[in-house]
C-alpha positions in Angstrom: -49.2 0.3 18.0 -50.0 3.9 17.1 -47.0 6.2 16.7 -48.3 8.5 19.4 -48.6 5.6 21.8 -45.1 4.5 21.0 -43.7 8.0 21.5 -45.4 8.2 24.8 -44.2 4.9 26.1 -40.7 5.7 24.8 -40.7 8.9 26.8 -41.2 11.4 23.9 -43.2 14.6 24.8 -43.6 13.5 28.4 -45.3 16.7 29.5 -48.2 16.6 27.0 -51.6 15.4 27.9 -51.7 13.3 24.8 -48.5 11.5 25.7 -49.8 10.8 29.2 -53.1 9.5 27.9 -51.4 7.3 25.3 -49.0 5.9 27.8 -51.9 5.1 30.1 -53.6 3.3 27.3 -50.5 1.3 26.5 -50.1 0.4 30.2 -53.6 -1.0 30.2 -52.7 -3.5 27.5 -49.5 -4.4 29.4 -51.7 -5.1 32.4 -54.2 -7.2 30.4 -51.4 -9.3 28.9 -49.8 -9.8 32.3 -53.1 -10.7 34.0 -54.0 -13.3 31.3 -50.5 -14.7 31.2 -50.3 -15.1 34.9 -53.8 -16.6 34.9 -52.4 -19.6 32.9 -50.3 -20.6 35.9 -53.0 -19.7 38.5 -55.7 -21.6 36.7 -53.5 -24.6 36.1 -52.6 -24.8 39.8 -56.2 -24.7 41.0 -57.6 -26.9 38.3 -55.0 -29.6 38.6 -55.6 -29.9 42.4 -59.3 -30.5 41.7 -58.5 -33.1 39.0 -56.0 -35.1 41.1 -58.5 -37.6 42.5 -59.7 -38.3 39.0 -56.1 -38.6 37.8 -55.4 -41.0 40.6 -58.3 -43.2 39.6 -57.7 -42.9 35.8 -53.9 -43.6 35.9 -54.0 -45.9 39.0 -51.5 -43.6 40.8 -50.3 -43.9 44.4 -50.4 -40.9 46.8 -46.7 -40.4 46.2 -47.0 -40.5 42.4 -49.8 -37.9 42.6 -47.6 -35.7 44.7 -45.0 -35.8 41.9 -47.7 -34.6 39.4 -47.7 -31.3 41.5 -44.1 -31.4 42.6 -42.5 -31.9 39.2 -44.2 -28.7 38.1 -43.3 -26.8 41.3 -39.7 -28.1 41.2 -38.9 -27.0 37.7 -40.8 -23.7 38.2 -39.0 -22.9 41.5 -35.6 -23.9 40.2 -35.8 -21.7 37.0 -37.9 -18.8 38.1 -34.8 -16.9 39.0 -33.3 -17.7 35.6 -36.6 -16.6 34.0 -36.5 -13.2 35.8 -32.8 -12.7 34.8 -33.5 -13.6 31.2 -36.3 -11.0 31.0 -34.0 -8.3 32.4 -31.2 -9.3 30.1 -32.7 -10.2 26.8 -36.1 -8.5 26.9 -39.1 -9.0 29.1 -41.6 -9.2 26.3 -39.6 -11.9 24.4 -39.1 -14.1 27.5 -42.8 -13.6 28.5 -43.8 -14.9 25.0 -41.4 -17.8 25.2 -42.8 -18.9 28.5 -46.4 -18.7 27.3 -45.7 -20.8 24.2 -43.7 -23.4 26.2 -46.5 -23.6 28.8 -49.0 -24.2 26.1 -46.9 -27.1 24.6 -46.6 -28.7 28.1 -50.4 -28.3 28.6 -51.1 -30.2 25.3 -48.7 -32.9 26.3 -50.5 -33.3 29.7 -53.8 -33.7 27.9 -52.6 -36.6 25.9 -50.3 -38.3 28.5 -50.8 -42.1 28.6 -49.2 -42.8 31.9 -48.5 -41.2 35.2 -44.8 -41.0 34.3 -45.7 -39.2 31.0 -47.9 -36.8 32.9 -45.2 -36.0 35.4 -42.8 -35.3 32.5 -45.3 -33.0 30.8 -45.9 -31.2 34.0 -42.1 -30.5 34.2 -42.3 -28.8 30.8 -45.3 -26.7 32.0 -43.2 -25.7 35.0 -40.3 -24.6 32.8 -42.7 -22.5 30.7 -44.2 -20.9 33.8 -40.7 -20.1 35.1 -40.3 -17.7 32.2 -43.9 -16.6 32.2 -44.7 -15.7 35.8 -41.8 -13.3 36.6 -42.1 -11.8 33.2 -45.7 -10.7 33.9 -44.8 -8.7 37.0 -41.7 -7.3 35.4 -43.8 -5.9 32.5 -46.1 -4.2 35.1 -43.2 -2.8 37.1 -41.5 -1.3 34.0 -44.8 0.2 32.7 -46.1 1.8 35.9 -44.5 4.4 38.1 -44.2 3.8 41.9 -47.2 6.1 42.6 -49.6 3.8 40.7 -47.7 0.5 40.8 -49.4 -0.7 44.0 -52.9 -0.4 42.5 -51.7 -1.9 39.2 -50.3 -4.9 41.1 -53.5 -5.0 43.2 -55.5 -5.2 39.9 -53.2 -7.9 38.7 -53.7 -9.9 41.9 -57.5 -9.4 41.8 -58.0 -10.4 38.2 -55.7 -13.3 38.3 -57.7 -14.5 41.3 -60.9 -14.0 39.4 -59.6 -16.0 36.5 -58.5 -18.7 39.0 -62.0 -18.6 40.6 -63.6 -19.9 37.4 -60.9 -22.5 36.9 -61.8 -25.0 39.7 -65.5 -24.8 38.9 -65.1 -25.2 35.2 -62.3 -27.7 35.7 -64.5 -29.7 38.1 -67.4 -29.6 35.6 -65.1 -30.9 32.8 -63.7 -33.7 35.0 -67.2 -34.7 36.0 -68.7 -34.6 32.4 -65.7 -35.4 30.2 -62.3 -36.3 31.6 -59.4 -35.0 33.7 -57.5 -34.5 30.4 -59.9 -31.8 29.3 -58.8 -29.5 32.1 -55.3 -29.1 30.5 -56.9 -28.0 27.2 -58.3 -24.9 29.0 -54.8 -23.4 28.8 -54.5 -23.5 25.0 -57.0 -20.8 23.8 -56.0 -18.5 26.7 -52.3 -18.9 25.7 -53.2 -17.9 22.1 -54.9 -14.7 23.3 -51.9 -13.8 25.5 -49.5 -14.2 22.6 -51.7 -12.1 20.3 -52.1 -9.2 22.7 -48.4 -9.2 23.6 -47.2 -9.1 20.0 -49.8 -6.4 19.2 -49.6 -3.9 22.0 -46.7 -4.6 24.5 -43.4 -2.8 24.0 -40.1 -4.5 24.7 -38.1 -3.4 27.8 -34.8 -4.7 29.3 -32.0 -3.6 31.7 -29.3 -2.4 29.2 -26.6 -2.3 31.9 -27.0 -5.9 33.0 -24.3 -8.4 32.4 -25.9 -11.0 30.0 -23.9 -13.9 31.6 -26.4 -16.1 33.4 -25.7 -18.3 36.4 -26.4 -21.8 35.0 -24.3 -23.6 37.7 -26.5 -21.8 40.3 -29.7 -23.0 38.6 -28.3 -26.6 38.4 -27.4 -26.6 42.1 -30.8 -25.2 43.1 -32.5 -27.9 41.1 -30.4 -30.7 42.5 -30.8 -29.3 46.0 -34.6 -28.9 46.0 -35.1 -32.1 44.0 -33.0 -34.2 46.4 -34.9 -32.9 49.5 -38.3 -33.2 47.8 -37.6 -36.7 46.7 -36.5 -37.8 50.2 -39.7 -36.3 51.7 -42.1 -37.8 49.2 -40.6 -41.2 49.0 -40.3 -41.5 52.7 -44.1 -41.7 52.8 -43.9 -44.5 50.2 -41.6 -46.6 52.5 -38.7 -46.3 50.0 -35.2 -47.6 50.9 -33.7 -45.8 53.9 -30.2 -45.7 52.3 -31.6 -44.1 49.1 -33.6 -41.5 51.1 -30.6 -40.6 53.2 -28.5 -40.2 50.0 -31.1 -38.0 48.3 -31.5 -35.8 51.3 -27.7 -35.5 51.8 -27.2 -34.6 48.1 -29.9 -32.0 48.4 -28.5 -30.3 51.5 -25.0 -30.3 50.1 -26.2 -28.9 46.8 -28.2 -26.1 48.5 -25.1 -25.1 50.6 -23.0 -25.1 47.5 -25.7 -23.0 45.8 -25.4 -20.3 48.6 -21.6 -20.4 48.3 -21.8 -20.0 44.5 -24.2 -17.1 44.7 -22.0 -15.3 47.2 -18.9 -15.6 44.9 -20.5 -15.4 41.4 -20.0 -12.0 39.6 -23.5 -12.4 38.0 -25.5 -14.5 40.5 -28.9 -15.9 39.9 -29.9 -14.7 43.4 -28.1 -11.5 44.2 -27.6 -12.0 48.0 -27.1 -8.3 48.3 -30.8 -7.8 47.8 -31.4 -9.4 51.2 -29.4 -6.6 52.9 -32.7 -4.7 52.6 -34.7 -5.6 55.7 -37.9 -5.0 53.8 -37.0 -7.4 50.9 -35.7 -10.1 53.3 -38.8 -9.8 55.6 -41.2 -9.8 52.7 -39.7 -13.0 51.3 -39.7 -14.7 54.7 -43.4 -13.8 55.0 -43.9 -15.2 51.6 -42.3 -18.5 52.6 -44.4 -18.9 55.7 -47.7 -17.8 54.2 -47.4 -19.8 51.0 -46.1 -22.9 52.7 -49.4 -23.1 54.6 -51.5 -22.1 51.6 -49.8 -24.4 49.1 -50.0 -27.4 51.4 -53.6 -27.0 52.3 -54.9 -26.2 48.8 -53.2 -29.5 47.7 -54.9 -31.7 50.3 -58.3 -29.9 50.7 -59.7 -31.3 47.4 -58.9 -34.8 48.6 -60.7 -34.2 51.8 -63.8 -32.8 50.0 -63.9 -35.5 47.3 -62.7 -38.6 49.0 -63.9 -38.1 52.5 -67.0 -35.8 52.2 -68.0 -37.2 48.8 -68.2 -33.9 46.9 -68.3 -34.1 43.1 -65.3 -32.5 41.3 -67.5 -29.5 40.4 -68.7 -29.1 44.0 -65.1 -29.3 45.3 -64.1 -26.6 42.8 -67.1 -24.4 43.8 -66.2 -24.8 47.5 -63.1 -22.7 46.9 -65.0 -19.9 45.2 -65.5 -17.7 48.3 -61.7 -17.7 48.9 -60.8 -16.6 45.3 -63.7 -14.1 44.9 -62.9 -12.3 48.1 -59.3 -11.9 46.9 -60.6 -10.5 43.6 -63.0 -8.0 45.2 -60.6 -6.7 47.8 -57.1 -6.9 46.1 -57.2 -3.6 44.3 -58.2 -1.8 47.5 -55.6 -3.6 49.6 -53.0 -2.9 47.0 -53.6 0.8 47.6 -53.1 0.4 51.3 -49.3 0.3 50.9 -49.1 3.8 49.6 -51.0 5.1 52.6 -50.0 2.9 55.5 -47.0 0.9 54.4 -47.0 -2.9 54.2 -46.4 -3.8 57.9 -49.9 -3.3 59.2 -51.9 -5.0 56.5 -49.5 -8.0 56.4 -49.6 -8.4 60.1 -53.4 -8.3 60.4 -53.9 -10.3 57.2 -51.6 -13.1 58.4 -53.4 -13.4 61.7 -56.7 -13.7 59.8 -55.2 -16.4 57.5 -54.0 -18.3 60.6 -57.6 -18.2 62.0 -58.9 -19.5 58.6 -56.5 -22.4 58.6 -57.3 -23.3 62.2 -61.1 -23.3 61.4 -60.4 -26.0 58.8 -59.7 -28.4 61.6 -63.3 -28.1 62.8 -65.1 -30.3 60.2 -65.2 -34.0 60.9 -66.7 -36.6 58.6 -70.0 -35.5 57.1 -72.0 -32.3 57.4 -73.2 -29.7 54.9 -70.8 -27.2 53.3 -72.3 -24.2 55.0 -71.9 -25.9 58.4 -68.3 -27.2 57.8 -66.1 -25.5 55.2 -67.8 -22.2 54.2 -66.8 -20.1 57.2 -63.1 -21.3 57.1 -62.9 -20.6 53.4 -64.4 -17.1 53.8 -62.0 -16.2 56.7 -59.0 -17.6 54.7 -60.1 -15.5 51.7 -60.3 -12.3 53.7 -56.9 -12.8 55.2 -55.2 -13.6 51.9 -57.0 -10.6 50.2 -55.4 -8.4 52.8 -51.9 -10.0 52.3 -51.5 -10.7 48.6 -51.2 -7.3 47.0 -49.3 -5.5 49.8 -46.8 -8.4 49.9 -46.1 -8.3 46.2 -45.9 -4.5 46.2 -43.6 -4.5 49.2 -41.2 -6.9 47.4 -41.2 -4.8 44.1 -40.8 -1.5 46.0 -37.8 -2.8 47.9 -35.5 -2.9 44.9 -34.5 -0.5 42.1 -36.6 -0.8 38.9 -33.7 -2.2 36.9 -33.7 -5.2 39.3 -37.5 -5.8 39.1 -37.1 -9.0 37.1 -34.8 -10.7 39.5 -36.8 -9.5 42.5 -40.0 -10.9 41.0 -38.2 -14.1 40.3 -36.8 -14.4 43.8 -40.1 -13.8 45.4 -42.0 -16.1 43.1 -39.3 -18.8 43.6 -39.7 -18.4 47.4 -43.5 -18.9 47.1 -43.0 -21.9 44.8 -40.3 -23.5 47.0 -42.6 -22.9 50.0 -45.4 -24.8 48.3 -43.0 -27.5 47.0 -41.7 -28.3 50.4 -45.1 -27.9 52.1 -46.7 -30.5 49.9 -43.9 -32.9 50.5 -43.7 -32.3 54.3 -47.5 -32.2 54.8 -47.8 -35.4 52.7 -45.2 -37.1 54.9 -46.9 -36.0 58.1 -50.4 -36.9 56.8 -49.2 -40.4 55.7 -47.5 -41.1 59.1 -50.5 -39.9 61.1 -53.0 -41.7 58.8 -51.3 -45.0 59.2 -50.9 -44.8 63.0 -54.5 -43.8 63.4 -55.7 -46.5 61.0 -53.8 -49.1 63.0 -55.4 -48.0 66.2 -58.9 -48.0 64.7 -58.4 -51.4 63.0 -57.0 -53.1 66.1 -60.4 -53.7 67.9 -62.1 -54.9 64.6 -60.2 -58.3 64.7 -59.7 -58.5 61.0 -58.5 -61.7 59.4 -55.0 -61.9 58.0 -56.5 -61.8 54.4 -58.6 -58.7 55.3 -55.6 -57.0 56.9 -53.5 -57.7 53.8 -56.2 -56.1 51.7 -56.0 -53.0 53.8 -52.2 -52.9 53.7 -52.2 -53.1 49.9 -54.2 -49.8 49.7 -52.5 -47.8 52.5 -50.6 -45.7 49.9 -53.9 -44.5 48.5 -54.8 -42.8 51.8 -58.4 -41.5 51.5 -58.9 -43.1 48.1 -58.6 -46.6 49.6 -61.6 -48.8 49.1 -62.7 -51.9 51.1 -65.9 -54.0 51.2 -66.0 -53.7 55.0 -67.9 -50.6 56.1 -66.0 -50.5 59.4 -62.7 -50.3 57.6 -64.0 -47.5 55.4 -65.1 -45.5 58.4 -61.7 -46.1 60.0 -60.1 -44.9 56.8 -62.1 -41.7 56.7 -61.6 -40.9 60.4 -57.8 -41.5 60.1 -57.5 -39.2 57.1 -59.5 -36.4 58.9 -57.2 -36.8 61.9 -54.1 -36.3 59.7 -55.7 -33.4 57.9 -56.5 -31.6 61.1 -52.9 -31.8 62.2 -51.5 -30.3 59.0 -54.0 -27.4 59.0 -52.9 -26.6 62.5 -49.3 -26.6 61.2 -50.4 -24.3 58.4 -52.0 -22.0 61.0 -48.7 -21.8 63.0 -46.9 -20.9 59.8 -49.3 -18.0 59.2 -48.8 -16.7 62.7 -45.0 -16.8 62.0 -45.8 -14.6 59.0 -47.6 -12.1 61.2 -44.7 -11.9 63.6 -42.2 -11.5 60.8 -44.2 -8.7 59.3 -44.4 -6.8 62.6 -40.7 -7.2 63.4 -39.0 -6.8 60.0 -41.1 -4.5 57.8 -41.1 -0.8 58.1 -43.4 1.9 56.7 -41.3 2.6 53.6 -43.8 3.1 50.7 -41.5 3.9 47.8 -39.1 1.9 45.6 -35.5 2.0 46.7 -33.3 4.1 44.5 -30.5 2.5 42.4 
């Protein structure tokens, strides 16, 4: 970095035009590094969802095992995001950001060479740990580099470009799955990670909260992991017909651990989650909105590729392209919607945007079995993209503006953890609901067919595959598709209800405060 740039970023000669120009140039590099780094996690999420049907076929995985491919990543990410944010504030945001990027790349390489579903789940856990240090670090770098007057637009740019990077992910990932292997989608992360490391080492300055106590809340992190893991295990394995005693034990341990986590955070001198942050109505409201909104989005984006590929017979590349309108609309509008907070506050855009998201989810219940993309999924995806574009940047900006700058790392970690926990629980709950409804509907449709005992046994052996089940009897296959669509319709309506809850929360809890709270 040039000496003039370093002086500007360090606060030397703040009134000179050269200092302002140099600081702005340095901030651009921070923004680029944050965008590319965050894109690793965004691309991975969208690409893996598209690759799941191919993974199921290649590794002979059940529906529950596939859920763990996503949930192992989400669980480790959600459990350690708060630690990652605190690490950045305590030891240096640049250093922790780099650590997360490198670890994420190592996990990606392991995923690419995993020889079993168990190995892939373990590798995804490593990816999640890396992302837990990477994701909050990216927003903390932006918050420390940009003043409140321009932070909303910077975060809007971050939202838009990460969405654009994610937009190419499903299409390219689907093409790779179709022409090479599902393993190749994990290799996409490696060159991007190398670029992120290079830019960060070259042009990003270190920053930290010098006044923060460096003692970290490891017991809190452990309790959060056990709590979320126990509940998630119970929800996923319930759809696999696991032992009732084991499920009850796992759920009980999970609930007890989460209660102990809250008690620990209330009494800990250096908590992982400072509960005092939630005394801010804006911060509490924004995180509740995040939970509702990302529960619906995370659950639907997990199951939509299965619907497209297994029920509507899209190729992997076509399924990836089907999501392009959603992500491109977010890219085009996010910078503009990020600026709305400075003018109107967060309440209005988050209320309106959440209602539009609810409409988008509800429209996904319309398609049945068959029909062209333009007549089935195009309109719902466009409406959903418009709603999310209005919500994403104002929601993130609202969270970051609700806390003092020296707590930006932990605030980012809390909000990202809330969104990941929302997705984690939604995939498990939606999976359980879909499994129960699928099996009940399938039984009703098979009853008049008069199948032989042998044919019925063949159906029962593949129930755990849901929409991926195969059968030589065309009538059974039609019953399978109709039953999956029935279950999918119910879960998208649940997602729509959650988005409406986001709108109500935004209207009732958010105010028109447009600036960061002072320390």
